[in-house]
PAKE-211959 format. One line per field, with one value per residue (C-alpha): residue number from 0; x, y, z. Coordinates in Angstrom, 3 decimals. Example, Ala and Ser with C-alpha at 12.3 -4.5 7.8 and 13.67 -1.06 7.14 Angstrom:
REM PAKE-211959
resi	(0:1)
c1	(12.300:13.670)
c2	(-4.500:-1.060)
c3	(7.800:7.140)
This chain:
REM PAKE-211959
resi	(0:1:2:3:4:5:6:7:8:9:10:11:12:13:14:15:16:17:18:19:20:21:22:23:24:25:26:27:28:29:30:31:32:33:34:35:36:37:38:39:40:41:42:43:44:45:46:47:48:49:50:51:52:53:54:55:56:57:58:59:60:61:62:63:64:65:66:67:68:69:70:71:72:73:74:75:76:77:78:79:80:81:82:83:84:85:86:87:88:89:90:91:92:93:94:95:96:97:98:99:100:101:102:103:104:105:106:107:108:109:110:111:112:113:114:115:116:117:118:119:120:121:122:123:124:125:126:127:128:129:130:131:132:133:134:135:136:137:138:139:140:141:142:143:144:145:146:147:148:149:150:151:152:153:154:155:156:157:158:159:160:161:162:163:164:165:166:167:168:169:170:171:172:173:174:175:176:177:178:179:180:181:182:183:184:185:186:187:188:189:190:191:192:193:194:195:196:197:198:199:200:201:202:203:204:205:206:207:208:209:210:211:212:213:214:215:216:217:218:219:220:221:222:223:224:225:226:227:228:229:230:231:232:233:234:235:236:237:238:239:240:241:242:243:244:245:246:247:248:249:250:251:252:253:254:255:256:257:258:259:260:261:262:263:264:265:266:267:268:269:270:271:272:273:274:275:276:277:278:279:280:281:282:283:284:285:286:287:288:289:290:291:292:293:294:295:296:297:298:299:300:301:302:303:304:305:306:307:308:309:310:311:312:313:314:315:316:317:318:319:320:321:322:323:324:325:326:327:328:329:330:331:332:333:334:335:336:337:338:339:340:341:342:343:344:345:346:347:348:349:350:351:352:353:354:355:356:357:358:359:360:361:362:363:364:365:366:367:368:369:370:371:372:373:374:375:376:377:378:379:380)
c1	(-10.854:-10.951:-8.880:-5.872:-3.335:-0.821:-0.400:3.271:4.749:7.195:10.011:7.524:6.057:2.898:0.478:1.656:1.434:-2.116:-2.904:-1.412:-3.733:-6.881:-5.767:-5.605:-8.965:-10.538:-8.936:-9.193:-11.964:-15.073:-15.597:-17.179:-16.070:-14.187:-15.101:-12.129:-10.715:-8.769:-6.412:-7.673:-5.259:-6.877:-5.823:-4.681:-8.512:-9.163:-12.682:-14.593:-14.069:-15.853:-13.180:-13.697:-10.383:-7.560:-5.071:-7.028:-6.202:-2.869:-4.343:-6.003:-5.117:-7.581:-4.991:-4.891:-5.841:-8.827:-12.540:-14.369:-17.568:-19.068:-19.114:-21.935:-24.059:-22.527:-22.831:-26.441:-27.130:-25.236:-27.256:-30.734:-31.606:-29.893:-26.395:-26.133:-22.531:-20.527:-18.982:-16.127:-16.317:-13.308:-14.602:-13.565:-15.217:-17.571:-18.678:-19.319:-21.413:-23.396:-23.972:-25.262:-27.802:-28.871:-29.543:-31.656:-33.498:-34.273:-32.048:-29.491:-28.873:-26.239:-26.580:-24.119:-21.505:-18.261:-17.188:-13.476:-12.355:-9.064:-7.868:-8.655:-5.890:-8.115:-8.423:-7.792:-10.533:-10.770:-8.933:-6.318:-5.602:-4.863:-2.246:-0.915:-0.699:0.709:1.869:2.954:-0.151:1.258:4.252:2.002:0.068:3.286:4.509:1.188:1.349:5.028:4.214:1.228:2.429:5.623:3.728:4.198:1.339:-1.285:-0.790:1.053:2.095:-0.846:-3.533:-4.620:-7.100:-10.718:-12.481:-14.806:-11.713:-10.161:-13.404:-13.919:-14.022:-14.556:-11.304:-11.272:-13.654:-14.818:-17.946:-16.184:-16.066:-12.253:-10.308:-6.965:-4.925:-2.180:-2.003:0.478:1.743:5.160:3.985:7.462:6.972:3.117:-0.346:-2.732:-5.714:-8.518:-11.817:-14.534:-17.380:-17.896:-18.265:-14.748:-13.259:-14.575:-12.755:-9.670:-9.492:-9.611:-6.703:-4.284:-2.255:0.385:-0.852:-0.033:-1.022:-2.430:0.469:0.582:1.058:-2.007:-4.539:-2.359:-2.034:-5.649:-6.503:-4.225:-5.787:-9.395:-8.547:-6.971:-9.969:-12.503:-10.940:-11.296:-14.859:-15.841:-14.239:-16.180:-19.445:-18.976:-17.953:-20.707:-23.405:-22.525:-22.372:-25.917:-27.560:-30.508:-32.174:-30.328:-26.973:-28.254:-29.257:-25.822:-24.060:-25.939:-25.953:-23.979:-26.163:-27.404:-29.708:-27.435:-28.475:-24.961:-25.025:-28.132:-26.852:-23.505:-24.949:-24.977:-28.017:-30.260:-32.128:-35.465:-36.151:-37.865:-36.892:-39.686:-37.335:-37.213:-40.891:-43.528:-43.976:-40.991:-41.439:-43.018:-44.893:-42.838:-45.401:-44.847:-41.245:-42.308:-44.939:-42.336:-39.952:-42.664:-43.647:-40.047:-38.536:-35.986:-35.565:-32.497:-32.531:-32.645:-35.240:-35.906:-32.193:-32.438:-35.597:-33.968:-31.111:-33.586:-35.773:-32.707:-31.420:-34.967:-35.021:-31.727:-29.795:-30.528:-28.700:-25.885:-22.515:-20.373:-18.451:-18.167:-19.228:-21.652:-18.980:-16.823:-19.575:-20.320:-19.171:-19.129:-17.312:-20.064:-19.184:-22.241:-20.564:-19.917:-23.613:-25.082:-22.623:-23.334:-27.079:-26.644:-24.707:-27.363:-30.236:-28.435:-27.586:-31.198:-32.326:-29.295:-28.520:-25.239:-25.745:-24.057:-23.003:-24.896:-27.690:-29.356:-29.977:-33.406:-33.304:-35.051:-38.762:-39.060:-40.376:-42.587:-40.965:-43.518:-40.906:-38.974:-38.737:-40.667:-39.146:-41.176:-44.273:-44.322:-44.288:-47.280:-49.433)
c2	(18.430:19.109:16.829:18.572:17.703:19.541:20.306:20.138:23.190:21.653:23.367:24.519:26.956:27.819:28.071:24.878:22.991:24.231:23.075:19.723:19.480:20.268:17.679:15.078:16.251:15.720:12.254:10.737:12.810:11.218:14.557:14.896:18.496:21.408:25.020:27.270:30.581:29.912:32.223:32.614:33.453:36.803:39.819:37.756:37.402:35.056:33.689:30.807:27.714:24.173:21.606:17.767:16.813:16.869:17.868:21.186:22.515:23.909:27.495:27.467:30.505:30.955:33.047:35.876:39.139:39.704:39.329:39.859:37.977:36.601:33.000:32.212:33.244:30.754:27.927:28.946:28.274:24.827:23.607:24.883:21.333:17.818:17.711:13.954:14.305:16.110:19.497:20.805:24.659:26.811:30.121:33.190:33.322:36.027:33.827:30.853:33.122:34.393:30.823:30.003:32.814:31.746:28.195:29.553:31.781:28.588:29.725:26.980:23.422:22.245:18.330:17.972:20.604:20.455:23.844:24.556:27.835:29.681:32.271:35.459:38.148:40.512:41.567:44.628:46.234:44.939:47.905:47.996:44.308:44.499:47.262:45.198:41.897:43.406:40.637:38.245:36.834:33.895:36.138:38.827:36.442:35.182:38.846:39.626:36.610:37.150:40.819:39.995:36.834:38.566:41.457:43.970:46.317:45.152:48.586:48.764:51.905:54.135:51.310:48.980:46.191:47.095:48.831:45.764:43.568:46.181:46.066:42.287:40.893:37.268:36.462:32.795:30.282:28.550:27.161:25.371:21.686:21.990:25.123:25.820:27.915:30.346:32.566:31.666:28.827:28.319:28.605:27.821:24.333:23.583:24.805:23.829:21.768:21.461:19.539:21.472:19.135:15.248:15.736:17.430:14.654:11.766:13.444:14.249:10.558:9.637:12.086:10.226:13.387:13.821:14.674:18.158:20.129:23.595:25.992:27.594:31.136:30.807:32.160:34.965:35.899:35.440:37.727:40.294:40.534:40.524:43.253:45.497:45.006:45.533:48.765:49.816:48.527:50.699:53.822:53.010:52.812:55.990:57.887:56.395:57.031:60.722:61.010:59.564:60.895:62.520:62.558:65.580:64.030:60.663:62.354:63.972:60.552:58.821:62.019:60.335:57.159:56.689:53.701:51.346:48.757:47.128:46.830:44.705:42.566:42.032:41.459:37.716:37.828:40.064:37.117:38.441:36.897:40.311:43.458:46.006:48.776:47.190:46.779:49.263:50.657:52.942:53.425:56.859:58.770:61.564:64.114:63.092:64.222:67.658:67.905:67.133:69.672:72.431:71.659:71.868:74.189:71.472:67.761:65.419:62.973:60.113:59.981:57.318:56.696:57.349:55.340:52.570:52.243:52.616:49.812:47.540:48.174:47.334:44.357:42.608:44.379:41.244:39.191:41.505:39.791:42.748:41.313:44.666:43.542:46.246:48.880:46.945:46.976:50.735:52.790:56.027:54.804:55.551:54.032:51.731:48.955:51.321:52.256:48.736:47.386:49.948:49.498:45.749:46.045:47.921:45.703:42.450:43.652:44.613:41.095:39.479:37.952:37.350:36.748:33.606:32.371:29.067:27.265:26.859:30.627:31.446:34.704:37.674:38.247:34.578:33.560:35.142:35.657:36.982:38.512:40.329:44.099:44.537:48.115:49.008:47.235:48.845:52.340:51.456:50.696)
c3	(69.570:65.814:63.746:62.051:59.414:57.307:53.621:53.017:51.149:48.529:46.656:43.880:46.402:48.430:45.356:43.640:46.983:47.414:43.851:44.723:47.690:45.498:43.028:45.912:47.220:43.756:43.319:46.791:48.625:47.029:45.322:41.806:41.095:42.627:42.510:43.010:41.979:38.779:36.982:33.504:30.633:29.967:31.810:34.755:35.785:38.675:38.565:40.229:37.930:38.156:37.662:37.264:35.624:38.250:35.552:35.002:38.519:37.605:37.394:40.762:42.972:45.791:47.592:44.978:46.600:44.207:44.649:41.549:42.599:45.783:44.745:47.099:44.188:41.912:44.605:45.017:41.203:41.509:44.454:43.975:42.669:43.232:41.640:41.789:42.916:45.738:44.972:47.048:47.010:47.834:49.489:51.333:54.865:53.719:50.768:53.199:55.530:52.393:51.298:54.828:54.519:51.011:52.378:55.235:52.608:50.459:47.738:47.903:49.474:51.579:51.081:48.306:49.249:50.962:52.238:51.970:53.568:53.859:56.289:54.440:54.308:52.268:48.686:46.535:44.400:40.874:39.182:42.001:41.590:37.978:38.649:41.572:39.555:36.315:34.072:36.863:38.535:40.583:41.436:42.697:44.916:46.341:46.979:48.794:50.955:51.850:52.889:54.936:56.770:57.535:59.253:56.530:55.503:52.760:51.270:47.753:45.937:47.203:47.218:49.846:50.373:50.197:53.149:53.367:53.963:56.330:58.373:58.300:61.783:60.535:58.482:59.668:58.017:61.309:59.640:56.836:56.625:55.891:56.999:55.514:57.991:57.193:60.098:62.898:60.681:59.227:55.654:54.292:55.593:55.520:55.787:58.440:57.529:60.120:60.033:61.680:60.978:60.833:57.039:56.912:59.329:56.913:54.018:55.904:56.639:53.099:52.006:54.468:55.147:57.753:61.122:62.596:65.799:65.574:66.160:69.586:67.985:65.732:68.207:69.009:65.291:64.727:67.610:66.545:63.025:64.394:66.857:63.927:61.873:64.508:65.445:61.694:61.611:64.674:63.171:60.041:61.804:63.655:60.604:58.411:61.060:61.196:57.512:57.029:60.331:58.607:55.276:53.971:54.778:53.385:50.161:49.857:50.694:47.782:45.443:42.707:42.480:38.971:39.567:37.648:40.308:40.052:43.895:43.750:41.205:42.988:46.383:47.036:49.461:47.252:45.735:44.561:41.054:40.114:41.749:42.274:41.064:37.510:37.245:36.034:39.495:39.036:35.337:35.717:33.173:31.507:32.733:36.218:36.233:35.052:37.663:40.383:38.923:38.822:42.414:43.661:41.201:40.374:40.767:40.595:37.841:37.936:40.783:43.368:44.232:47.887:48.014:46.354:48.858:51.839:50.293:49.849:53.422:54.860:52.608:53.331:56.230:58.382:55.905:54.925:55.577:54.625:51.568:49.928:46.447:46.443:46.486:44.240:41.553:41.850:38.859:40.994:43.937:46.422:49.758:49.524:51.758:54.524:54.853:54.326:56.792:59.257:59.156:59.070:62.244:64.071:62.599:63.488:66.991:67.636:66.757:68.506:65.134:63.206:59.461:58.151:61.583:61.756:59.919:63.266:63.766:62.315:60.252:61.900:60.989:59.972:63.451:66.064:69.463:72.115:74.381:71.619:71.720:74.904:75.337:72.190:72.980:76.510:74.860:72.676:75.567)
């Protein structure tokens, strides 16, 4: 049975109590640094911040309902080479799953990392969050938590958490070394702290926190949230599949794409150092555009937009973890996440693979399995 303890919630409130835990982790957990979402003084921005001084943790706010970057990209940069010290990284479940994929793709290392995950209640899009937070960053986080944990809607004045969050069927960071639980927990009194790995247990022993049992109502609360999100996910798959069912529909779906490549840059598992779409391969001669226009009578500019997305789908749908940063980064609000998550679902199901689930699961196409796809092989003979 996993070892559990509690993070006591004191009079200062939930956020301050969590900051106190992070300070203890940095002081007693044999940790050199902590990477945690930190509230910055400008515009109430919340961004991943690397902290070594415990007194600098006062702005930490990993429960803020905003998700400006998938921090797996940051952890990848930190861990590509030896750090010479352990770093605890506080991540959402989808960020942990993205990091697991990056480790398997040889873009990151796990050796000096302690994964700290939190139950994820979702996040607003960047613009919507600024409206929601207003001038009171910490207060807005507390308001969001109170609403969600008391069973109220995540919607607020016409906006809601992102579709990626509403369709996320993995809100619990089961593959974290240390899990901070909110669902089914009396958060007015404490937060659940659960060690999922021997690494997590060793750190938990060092922290000397009060013991606690996992609440009886936690499983019911988690199951209810997963069921709600799975239902939304399945409706999204059906709607998106219909909207992109042939090349004409797909072209219409992506018609507003301007080849800004923001989705590629924001994607945590799109890792090529040089993308073919920013090389001379797609730097066409001016006369080529005129020839295409003459042949067809008219040609949409910029060209290659549909081909770009099809190429990305073929490249990384096996590794997509559905974090939604592609849609968050799109300037024209194209539902990019919906199509990538839908295709990723079909691809990963075909390979009996779940991206980010475990380091032990080998990525599709990285190994040869003689008995794989026999129904296709049989038709070829």
